[in-house]
Structure formats: C-alpha cells, structure tokens
ChimeraX commands (.cxc) that place a marker at each C-alpha (Angstrom):
marker #1 position 9.11,-18.53,-2.86 radius 0.5
marker #1 position 7.07,-19.63,0.50 radius 0.5
marker #1 position 9.98,-20.72,1.94 radius 0.5
marker #1 position 11.92,-18.04,0.69 radius 0.5
marker #1 position 9.61,-15.29,2.34 radius 0.5
marker #1 position 8.93,-17.38,5.66 radius 0.5
marker #1 position 13.00,-17.71,6.58 radius 0.5
marker #1 position 13.55,-13.89,5.64 radius 0.5
marker #1 position 10.65,-13.50,7.91 radius 0.5
marker #1 position 12.11,-15.75,10.75 radius 0.5
marker #1 position 14.94,-13.04,10.89 radius 0.5
marker #1 position 13.10,-10.25,11.57 radius 0.5
marker #1 position 12.98,-11.35,15.23 radius 0.5
marker #1 position 16.59,-10.15,15.13 radius 0.5
marker #1 position 16.23,-6.36,14.87 radius 0.5
marker #1 position 14.04,-4.03,15.41 radius 0.5
marker #1 position 10.94,-3.65,13.08 radius 0.5
marker #1 position 7.75,-1.17,13.18 radius 0.5
marker #1 position 5.86,-3.30,10.46 radius 0.5
marker #1 position 6.49,-5.75,7.58 radius 0.5
marker #1 position 5.22,-5.01,4.42 radius 0.5
marker #1 position 5.09,-8.06,2.42 radius 0.5
marker #1 position 5.44,-7.88,-1.49 radius 0.5
marker #1 position 3.19,-10.54,-2.51 radius 0.5
marker #1 position 4.22,-9.00,-6.48 radius 0.5
marker #1 position 7.11,-10.38,-6.20 radius 0.5
marker #1 position 5.50,-14.33,-5.03 radius 0.5
marker #1 position 5.46,-16.75,-7.45 radius 0.5
marker #1 position 2.39,-18.53,-6.71 radius 0.5
marker #1 position 0.76,-14.45,-6.57 radius 0.5
marker #1 position -2.33,-15.78,-8.13 radius 0.5
marker #1 position -3.47,-18.71,-6.36 radius 0.5
marker #1 position -5.35,-17.03,-3.39 radius 0.5
marker #1 position -5.00,-20.38,-1.27 radius 0.5
marker #1 position -1.65,-20.28,-1.96 radius 0.5
marker #1 position -1.47,-16.67,-0.60 radius 0.5
marker #1 position -3.98,-16.68,2.28 radius 0.5
marker #1 position -1.34,-20.04,3.13 radius 0.5
marker #1 position 1.25,-17.72,3.60 radius 0.5
marker #1 position -0.23,-14.79,5.21 radius 0.5
marker #1 position -0.99,-17.12,7.73 radius 0.5
marker #1 position 2.26,-18.54,8.38 radius 0.5
marker #1 position 3.91,-14.84,8.38 radius 0.5
marker #1 position 0.96,-13.71,10.89 radius 0.5
marker #1 position 2.63,-16.67,12.75 radius 0.5
marker #1 position 6.09,-16.22,12.69 radius 0.5
marker #1 position 5.32,-12.68,12.75 radius 0.5
marker #1 position 3.51,-12.45,15.97 radius 0.5
marker #1 position 2.49,-8.75,17.07 radius 0.5
marker #1 position 4.61,-7.00,14.21 radius 0.5
marker #1 position 1.93,-5.74,11.97 radius 0.5
marker #1 position 1.74,-6.78,8.05 radius 0.5
marker #1 position 1.07,-4.59,5.34 radius 0.5
marker #1 position 0.27,-6.56,2.11 radius 0.5
marker #1 position 0.62,-4.88,-1.20 radius 0.5
marker #1 position 0.03,-5.83,-4.71 radius 0.5
marker #1 position 2.10,-2.92,-6.61 radius 0.5
marker #1 position 0.53,-3.54,-10.23 radius 0.5
marker #1 position 3.35,-3.12,-13.26 radius 0.5
marker #1 position 1.77,0.83,-13.99 radius 0.5
marker #1 position 2.62,1.70,-11.08 radius 0.5
marker #1 position 6.23,0.30,-10.95 radius 0.5
marker #1 position 5.68,-3.63,-9.43 radius 0.5
marker #1 position 6.51,-6.79,-10.42 radius 0.5
marker #1 position 3.28,-8.44,-12.56 radius 0.5
marker #1 position 0.22,-6.71,-14.06 radius 0.5
marker #1 position -3.11,-8.17,-13.24 radius 0.5
marker #1 position -6.47,-7.06,-13.57 radius 0.5
marker #1 position -9.05,-4.74,-11.85 radius 0.5
marker #1 position -10.51,-7.89,-10.92 radius 0.5
marker #1 position -7.99,-10.58,-10.00 radius 0.5
marker #1 position -6.99,-7.61,-8.29 radius 0.5
marker #1 position -10.07,-6.39,-6.03 radius 0.5
marker #1 position -10.07,-10.30,-5.20 radius 0.5
marker #1 position -7.02,-10.98,-4.14 radius 0.5
marker #1 position -7.30,-7.86,-1.30 radius 0.5
marker #1 position -10.24,-8.40,-0.61 radius 0.5
marker #1 position -9.86,-12.22,0.47 radius 0.5
marker #1 position -6.86,-11.55,2.44 radius 0.5
marker #1 position -8.26,-8.41,3.86 radius 0.5
marker #1 position -11.11,-10.51,5.23 radius 0.5
marker #1 position -8.86,-13.41,6.10 radius 0.5
marker #1 position -7.76,-11.64,9.70 radius 0.5
marker #1 position -4.17,-12.90,8.94 radius 0.5
marker #1 position -3.20,-9.11,7.86 radius 0.5
marker #1 position -3.34,-5.60,9.71 radius 0.5
marker #1 position -3.15,-3.14,6.22 radius 0.5
marker #1 position -3.63,-3.72,2.83 radius 0.5
marker #1 position -2.34,-1.27,-0.02 radius 0.5
marker #1 position -4.48,-0.53,-1.95 radius 0.5
marker #1 position -3.62,1.93,-5.56 radius 0.5
marker #1 position -5.61,4.75,-5.49 radius 0.5
marker #1 position -6.85,4.81,-9.29 radius 0.5
marker #1 position -7.73,1.42,-9.77 radius 0.5
marker #1 position -11.12,2.89,-9.80 radius 0.5
marker #1 position -13.07,4.86,-7.27 radius 0.5
marker #1 position -15.70,1.97,-6.71 radius 0.5
marker #1 position -13.06,-0.73,-6.42 radius 0.5
marker #1 position -11.40,1.16,-3.81 radius 0.5
marker #1 position -13.87,2.01,-1.99 radius 0.5
marker #1 position -15.11,-1.96,-2.05 radius 0.5
marker #1 position -11.62,-2.53,-0.42 radius 0.5
marker #1 position -12.10,-0.61,2.81 radius 0.5
marker #1 position -13.09,-2.47,5.08 radius 0.5
marker #1 position -13.56,-2.54,9.02 radius 0.5
marker #1 position -10.74,-4.73,11.01 radius 0.5
marker #1 position -8.11,-3.60,7.75 radius 0.5
marker #1 position -6.54,-0.28,7.91 radius 0.5
marker #1 position -6.23,0.52,4.41 radius 0.5
marker #1 position -3.45,2.69,2.88 radius 0.5
marker #1 position -4.58,3.64,-0.10 radius 0.5
marker #1 position -1.56,5.41,-3.00 radius 0.5
marker #1 position -0.24,6.67,-5.68 radius 0.5
marker #1 position 3.03,6.38,-7.51 radius 0.5
marker #1 position 3.99,8.68,-10.09 radius 0.5
marker #1 position 7.65,7.35,-11.71 radius 0.5
marker #1 position 7.79,10.03,-13.96 radius 0.5
marker #1 position 7.85,13.45,-11.67 radius 0.5
marker #1 position 6.42,15.60,-9.58 radius 0.5
marker #1 position 3.31,16.88,-10.07 radius 0.5
marker #1 position 2.50,20.27,-9.05 radius 0.5
marker #1 position 0.88,21.49,-5.31 radius 0.5
marker #1 position -2.51,21.48,-6.22 radius 0.5
marker #1 position -2.46,17.90,-8.14 radius 0.5
marker #1 position -0.43,16.42,-4.85 radius 0.5
marker #1 position -2.83,18.17,-2.65 radius 0.5
marker #1 position -6.28,17.19,-4.83 radius 0.5
marker #1 position -5.04,13.32,-5.34 radius 0.5
marker #1 position -4.47,13.13,-1.10 radius 0.5
marker #1 position -7.80,14.78,-0.55 radius 0.5
marker #1 position -9.22,12.15,-3.18 radius 0.5
marker #1 position -7.89,9.29,-1.14 radius 0.5
marker #1 position -8.90,10.17,1.95 radius 0.5
marker #1 position -12.59,11.16,0.76 radius 0.5
marker #1 position -12.34,7.52,-0.76 radius 0.5
marker #1 position -12.21,6.80,3.63 radius 0.5
marker #1 position -8.39,5.56,3.12 radius 0.5
marker #1 position -6.68,5.24,7.08 radius 0.5
marker #1 position -3.39,6.72,5.93 radius 0.5
marker #1 position -3.39,8.51,2.20 radius 0.5
marker #1 position -0.02,7.96,0.58 radius 0.5
marker #1 position 1.27,9.68,-2.54 radius 0.5
marker #1 position 5.15,9.11,-4.12 radius 0.5
marker #1 position 6.43,11.39,-6.89 radius 0.5
marker #1 position 9.94,11.34,-8.37 radius 0.5
marker #1 position 11.57,14.60,-8.35 radius 0.5
marker #1 position 13.66,16.07,-11.32 radius 0.5
marker #1 position 15.53,19.00,-9.34 radius 0.5
marker #1 position 15.24,20.48,-5.97 radius 0.5
marker #1 position 11.90,22.53,-6.73 radius 0.5
marker #1 position 10.50,19.72,-6.40 radius 0.5
marker #1 position 11.05,18.37,-3.68 radius 0.5
marker #1 position 10.43,21.54,-2.25 radius 0.5
marker #1 position 6.71,21.27,-3.91 radius 0.5
marker #1 position 6.12,17.88,-2.53 radius 0.5
marker #1 position 7.28,18.97,1.37 radius 0.5
marker #1 position 4.62,22.06,0.26 radius 0.5
marker #1 position 1.34,19.67,-0.91 radius 0.5
marker #1 position 2.95,17.67,2.69 radius 0.5
marker #1 position 2.50,20.91,4.38 radius 0.5
marker #1 position -1.70,22.03,3.20 radius 0.5
marker #1 position -2.68,18.59,3.18 radius 0.5
marker #1 position -1.81,17.98,6.41 radius 0.5
marker #1 position -2.94,21.65,8.29 radius 0.5
marker #1 position -5.67,22.67,6.18 radius 0.5
marker #1 position -7.29,19.10,5.00 radius 0.5
marker #1 position -6.02,16.20,6.80 radius 0.5
marker #1 position -8.03,14.65,9.46 radius 0.5
marker #1 position -5.98,11.36,9.47 radius 0.5
marker #1 position -2.01,10.32,8.94 radius 0.5
marker #1 position -0.61,11.15,5.39 radius 0.5
marker #1 position 2.36,9.57,3.86 radius 0.5
marker #1 position 4.52,11.44,1.24 radius 0.5
marker #1 position 7.32,10.97,-0.29 radius 0.5
marker #1 position 10.17,12.42,-3.08 radius 0.5
marker link #1:1,2 radius 0.2
marker link #1:2,3 radius 0.2
marker link #1:3,4 radius 0.2
marker link #1:4,5 radius 0.2
marker link #1:5,6 radius 0.2
marker link #1:6,7 radius 0.2
marker link #1:7,8 radius 0.2
marker link #1:8,9 radius 0.2
marker link #1:9,10 radius 0.2
marker link #1:10,11 radius 0.2
marker link #1:11,12 radius 0.2
marker link #1:12,13 radius 0.2
marker link #1:13,14 radius 0.2
marker link #1:14,15 radius 0.2
marker link #1:15,16 radius 0.2
marker link #1:16,17 radius 0.2
marker link #1:17,18 radius 0.2
marker link #1:18,19 radius 0.2
marker link #1:19,20 radius 0.2
marker link #1:20,21 radius 0.2
marker link #1:21,22 radius 0.2
marker link #1:22,23 radius 0.2
marker link #1:23,24 radius 0.2
marker link #1:24,25 radius 0.2
marker link #1:25,26 radius 0.2
marker link #1:26,27 radius 0.2
marker link #1:27,28 radius 0.2
marker link #1:28,29 radius 0.2
marker link #1:29,30 radius 0.2
marker link #1:30,31 radius 0.2
marker link #1:31,32 radius 0.2
marker link #1:32,33 radius 0.2
marker link #1:33,34 radius 0.2
marker link #1:34,35 radius 0.2
marker link #1:35,36 radius 0.2
marker link #1:36,37 radius 0.2
marker link #1:37,38 radius 0.2
marker link #1:38,39 radius 0.2
marker link #1:39,40 radius 0.2
marker link #1:40,41 radius 0.2
marker link #1:41,42 radius 0.2
marker link #1:42,43 radius 0.2
marker link #1:43,44 radius 0.2
marker link #1:44,45 radius 0.2
marker link #1:45,46 radius 0.2
marker link #1:46,47 radius 0.2
marker link #1:47,48 radius 0.2
marker link #1:48,49 radius 0.2
marker link #1:49,50 radius 0.2
marker link #1:50,51 radius 0.2
marker link #1:51,52 radius 0.2
marker link #1:52,53 radius 0.2
marker link #1:53,54 radius 0.2
marker link #1:54,55 radius 0.2
marker link #1:55,56 radius 0.2
marker link #1:56,57 radius 0.2
marker link #1:57,58 radius 0.2
marker link #1:58,59 radius 0.2
marker link #1:59,60 radius 0.2
marker link #1:60,61 radius 0.2
marker link #1:61,62 radius 0.2
marker link #1:62,63 radius 0.2
marker link #1:63,64 radius 0.2
marker link #1:64,65 radius 0.2
marker link #1:65,66 radius 0.2
marker link #1:66,67 radius 0.2
marker link #1:67,68 radius 0.2
marker link #1:68,69 radius 0.2
marker link #1:69,70 radius 0.2
marker link #1:70,71 radius 0.2
marker link #1:71,72 radius 0.2
marker link #1:72,73 radius 0.2
marker link #1:73,74 radius 0.2
marker link #1:74,75 radius 0.2
marker link #1:75,76 radius 0.2
marker link #1:76,77 radius 0.2
marker link #1:77,78 radius 0.2
marker link #1:78,79 radius 0.2
marker link #1:79,80 radius 0.2
marker link #1:80,81 radius 0.2
marker link #1:81,82 radius 0.2
marker link #1:82,83 radius 0.2
marker link #1:83,84 radius 0.2
marker link #1:84,85 radius 0.2
marker link #1:85,86 radius 0.2
marker link #1:86,87 radius 0.2
marker link #1:87,88 radius 0.2
marker link #1:88,89 radius 0.2
marker link #1:89,90 radius 0.2
marker link #1:90,91 radius 0.2
marker link #1:91,92 radius 0.2
marker link #1:92,93 radius 0.2
marker link #1:93,94 radius 0.2
marker link #1:94,95 radius 0.2
marker link #1:95,96 radius 0.2
marker link #1:96,97 radius 0.2
marker link #1:97,98 radius 0.2
marker link #1:98,99 radius 0.2
marker link #1:99,100 radius 0.2
marker link #1:100,101 radius 0.2
marker link #1:101,102 radius 0.2
marker link #1:102,103 radius 0.2
marker link #1:103,104 radius 0.2
marker link #1:104,105 radius 0.2
marker link #1:105,106 radius 0.2
marker link #1:106,107 radius 0.2
marker link #1:107,108 radius 0.2
marker link #1:108,109 radius 0.2
marker link #1:109,110 radius 0.2
marker link #1:110,111 radius 0.2
marker link #1:111,112 radius 0.2
marker link #1:112,113 radius 0.2
marker link #1:113,114 radius 0.2
marker link #1:114,115 radius 0.2
marker link #1:115,116 radius 0.2
marker link #1:116,117 radius 0.2
marker link #1:117,118 radius 0.2
marker link #1:118,119 radius 0.2
marker link #1:119,120 radius 0.2
marker link #1:120,121 radius 0.2
marker link #1:121,122 radius 0.2
marker link #1:122,123 radius 0.2
marker link #1:123,124 radius 0.2
marker link #1:124,125 radius 0.2
marker link #1:125,126 radius 0.2
marker link #1:126,127 radius 0.2
marker link #1:127,128 radius 0.2
marker link #1:128,129 radius 0.2
marker link #1:129,130 radius 0.2
marker link #1:130,131 radius 0.2
marker link #1:131,132 radius 0.2
marker link #1:132,133 radius 0.2
marker link #1:133,134 radius 0.2
marker link #1:134,135 radius 0.2
marker link #1:135,136 radius 0.2
marker link #1:136,137 radius 0.2
marker link #1:137,138 radius 0.2
marker link #1:138,139 radius 0.2
marker link #1:139,140 radius 0.2
marker link #1:140,141 radius 0.2
marker link #1:141,142 radius 0.2
marker link #1:142,143 radius 0.2
marker link #1:143,144 radius 0.2
marker link #1:144,145 radius 0.2
marker link #1:145,146 radius 0.2
marker link #1:146,147 radius 0.2
marker link #1:147,148 radius 0.2
marker link #1:148,149 radius 0.2
marker link #1:149,150 radius 0.2
marker link #1:150,151 radius 0.2
marker link #1:151,152 radius 0.2
marker link #1:152,153 radius 0.2
marker link #1:153,154 radius 0.2
marker link #1:154,155 radius 0.2
marker link #1:155,156 radius 0.2
marker link #1:156,157 radius 0.2
marker link #1:157,158 radius 0.2
marker link #1:158,159 radius 0.2
marker link #1:159,160 radius 0.2
marker link #1:160,161 radius 0.2
marker link #1:161,162 radius 0.2
marker link #1:162,163 radius 0.2
marker link #1:163,164 radius 0.2
marker link #1:164,165 radius 0.2
marker link #1:165,166 radius 0.2
marker link #1:166,167 radius 0.2
marker link #1:167,168 radius 0.2
marker link #1:168,169 radius 0.2
marker link #1:169,170 radius 0.2
marker link #1:170,171 radius 0.2
marker link #1:171,172 radius 0.2
marker link #1:172,173 radius 0.2
marker link #1:173,174 radius 0.2
marker link #1:174,175 radius 0.2
view
C-alpha cells in the first residue's frame, strides 16, 4: 500500500543507501497511473537526494504481476516523464521499439534481462548485453541462474569480454 511504501522509505534515513529501488509490481494500485505517480512524488520528497530506481518486473521475468506491453510502456513513460524518479528498469525483451521509445533524456535506463532457468552460453550473454547497449540503455543488465560452478565462470567470462571489448558504459551482471 502507499502507506506501507512511504513508511518503509522513511526508515532509509537511518541507514546508508546509494539508491532505492521501488518494485512497483508489488504496489496494490500499480495499474492506476495517477496513484503510482502520487507515490513516486511522495517517495522523492521522503528520499530527498537518494536516487530512485523504478522497476515493474513482469511475471514473465520473475515479477509479481502480468501486464500488457502497451500498459507497461505507458506506465514507464509516465513515470519517466514525471521527473519523480532517476532511473527506470526496462525489460530488454519487451520489444525493440518499446524499449527504444522508453529511453528518454533526463531519466537513466537500465535495460535488463533475466534467465531464471539457466545460464546461457557466453556468446549469447555478450550478444544480449550488446543488444541492450545498441538500444541506447545507459546500463545493460543481465541476471542468470547458475546450475553449477562452471555457469558462474561463464557469466564472469562473458562480463569480462563485454567490458573489455564492447562496453562503452557500465554493465551489470549477476549469477
């Protein structure tokens, strides 16, 4: 609820945080854009200078709720244009045109991809990260599921290759 979110945000003044992520897919009124913007505005007031990352993680990438591509785009665009958040996390495989249209001046975009079943091959990880960079994302992000120790090394190797050979911006990877 709005009250729960704002109450929790108020506790962050007591601990050192670099950024706060609002996982809006857990918000009870997430499909009412005006209510989302109202909470985002209040969060900005409470958190002052702490950057806010706005994330609607769809159910297809491990989130709490399903949403149509059109509604996903509209919600993210409204929040990005509001000026109440500093970053938005956009799922890279929502569709190229949708992702590119959400990349706006003033709000940084993390393009993300999550594989909760496995760790793709190194070349596939690098391909996805490069695709997100080519879309114009400020920070490409890839999260994968390790099934063994080699999977962790595969991700680390892909991260190294991306950062040394292709990345012209920060990247995030996790296993």
